[in-house]
Steps between C-alpha positions, in 0.01 A plus 500: 500500500727493809394852590132411469548187713675703770211747505248212513675342799510841672122539453429159651736562792344842562155338507633251756637779717156665502332180620472402868546142616185290542349435842524179700189461712411251770177301508326455835388135523402417861521120478861503377665581831873580476485472120505830312386528138605789277417609146735711288261738323623523141170651382625850586752516215421764233356229274321319783681168526810301583577491127614863515827374648535238226422742216761747625760222523414362155535843336833567669622151407403545133640854480833407654527194276458716190164354399291820501548819297282809468308340209444154650149361535467314832304173496396303808297185569297584810163428654483858617703636791844473340359656184351790698836569663699462177259733320574758771876479445467486120300823505763654728764425236281592200485141367216312334371211713290196405372247756407148394236359734206257526160633396360442850740746667319737736367803311634734768856380426447551128378852576814568707727384218330729251500783756880480498505503121538125442323280247349156562530194275268216601541123479254228597695359796825533692674222310504717185650813656871428459484402133276795417737742676802355318319533167400860574858591589618352169232685303567839660874469547425551868635352821315226689559570870414136587436534871481122535856463371673799656319570829741304719815651349385862458461557876804541723426226758793605722323816612482848347164552674336202331183363659690248714737756650208734560306233693791410728581867571137575586485198732801608711295652786233229512461237772627229265727698264629206297192340339441132557360485146452717192202400285476599134308389192665449162413670172834541331675355804722806517392624844527158661849467347600837647364408844664158505838625384501793743418269794803287415724796425430655840503167684152545649327208673185558294307256284356593160160348425360552151124468451349398168141519369307234312576448129866588554796266455742655751387286796512173307833598348645563846369179656591281202829682429397534135567835332337397172138468613227672298122505492233656279317690774531858622501608862179666620699703754618787284870577502624173653525138391627388160423221250872424469810535718649839419874562489481748789352238734786384724390192699836453674453813715151390613461300824144377441186569298126501574225443245216745570144441372369794296194526724729533803691782329181696433353430844821623667508811281145587614583414862796738487278781374273451800802510733677811366232685300704490177484288189783287366515265203446124511876428486522671840234256615719213380798643690307562820332157495847346481630725779208397722567131433863551605390690812249231602767232459733708719224527762451123495874451558506756780727740311516879523616728219401714206368420153526757221323501166413744222193708418558492125259755356196721547168316494310785338619373161300179561156644577352325194652163587614389847283759676195409290310221678333373182832481315659315792218242511525443125879492463648410840217313672383487861725677752288462815690204646826694495333815632370309803845356565651848491242643738601242761837676523323800656 
């Protein structure tokens, strides 16, 4: 088994060596004078999302902890992007992969999972995913990756080219090289934990603002200092927001949080497409809406500086949902008010 594990780690590391870092691009927003906004484009990973980093870390973590052998079935509870990325790495290692996900997951993500050789197991809503994944792992003798448990510990937050280190290195030649604020949404909470810890580790004078969609408990948990909150609803912004406070969510490294209306997330996603000619997912809309709120508050206070957020994934996987006007009207509601507010920035 040790020999197989060594070979598996080598394959993952070789894949990493073949991959370039993701771009950090600057948005031109005329009304935000002396305030620069950047997006770290994680959609260019081989599996099209920020979750490629997480999946790589989770596989290495499980391999080096002796939890995966050459005959292990990999199970994950995921609304899509993490499952796509884990299916990619499972195929690389010749392992069977099963993703547990809600039935309303975008069909394009399901297609990606099966393209990489994965299987999908459907539940009615997000609250059932964890128990179903645990049961499947027991039935198959497999290993439940459990991104919501292990995301914050699988990534080396001190550096090693994690997303935080990459952002600060790419900002070195900018007008305001040390960001005033980093803005990130929470799914597992792993990325926000990495960002917050890295900021403290390096001693940067940067705030971490975490944005949260409707039907998620992270915001209320943070403001009420209650890590036991739960609800029975699922987030309509795929990939972020949770019905309970996950173990990887680390509130003590977060400076503040913003609750973002779902309609604002979608309106900002569509506004971004008009600005850059590329599609991103609705979670990017959540991030950018939060970044713009931070920037407008800085403008009101007469501050100069930079705000950095994340472009989480490629919007082409959401053509049937967030980029479908009829679906948006039926599921999200009216977005016009937020669209008009965004246009004023130009």
